[in-house]
N, C-alpha and C positions, 0 to 999 in steps of 0.2 A: 513494084512492091506492094502487094495487098495489103490492107490494114487487118487487123486482127477481128476475127469475124466474132460471133456470139460464142461459137463451138471452141474457137481457139482461148476467149476469156477463163469458160468453164474449163477447161482443161488445164489451163497455166493454175487458177485457182485452186483445183481441186488436186490435182496430180503433177505438176511443174515439178521438174527434173533441176537438181543442184549442177549449176556452170563448171563446177569442180571436175566433175564426171567428164567434161570435153576438152579439158585444159589440153591445147597442144595439137588438137584434131581439128581437120579442115572440115567444115560444116558448110553446108549450103540452106541459107536464111531465105526464105519465102514470105513470111510476113514477121513484122515488126511493130511493139508497140510496147505500152506500159498499161497498170490499173494502180488504182489507190487501194492501200491495206493497212491495218491497224500493225504495229511490230512494236515489240518491247526492245527498248533501248539497253544493250548488255552491260553497260556501265551503269547506269542510274536506275534501270527498273520501269522506267517511266514508257507509257505507252503513247506511242506518235503514230501521226499518219502519213504514210511514206510511197512514194511511188514504187511499184514492180516491174522491173523491165521482165520483156515477156520477147525471146526468140523462138519462133515455131520454124524447123528445119523440113528440107524437102522430105526426108525420110521419116518424118512425122513425129520428130520429137519436140515437146515443149519444154523448154529450158527458162527458168523464173528465177531473178536473185534480186536482193534488196539494195543490193551493193549502189553506191552513188556515184562512183565513178565509173561503174559499169553503165548507167544509166545514162550519164554525159555522154558516153563514147555513142551507144545506142543514139541519142538526138543528133548526133553528128553524120552518123552512118545512115538513117531515114531521111537527114536533109540530102546527103550524097546520091540516095537512092532516088529521091525525088529528082533533083536536078538531071539526073541521067538516064531517067526514067526506067531503072531498072524493075525485072519483075524480080529477079533472084542475085544474091551476092554471096561469093564465097568467104568466109571469115573463118578465124582463129581466135579462142579464147584463150587469154593470157592470164599469167600472174604477175603481178610486179611488186616492189618494196620500195616504202617512200623512205625520205631521207629519215625521218624519224624510227624506222624500222618496224611499220607498220604494214602487212602486208594486204594487196587490193586485188582484185580484178580488174580485167579490162579490153578489149577486142582487139585486133589487126584484120585487115584486108590480105586473105590469102592467097 
């Protein structure tokens, strides 16, 4: 799996697509990574520096998300790709609901 290029990072910061658009669809990821950005906490209004997950697909889409659950899954996926020396991997984005009723995003292998 290739690391994010400067072009990938540029597209992620300026034209990243929301992952909700792709929930349930099979995607072939060719680059995975993250960048740090300042986001506003929706509950407190506080400005926080947070990692933004980036998935670049084979068909040229750049999907970005500040979801911490998705970011944890992304790190595991990067480790898997490194261990198996994969150049691409098929994934699906999915919604989940916590025991407290909070919705979150994650990913699965397709």
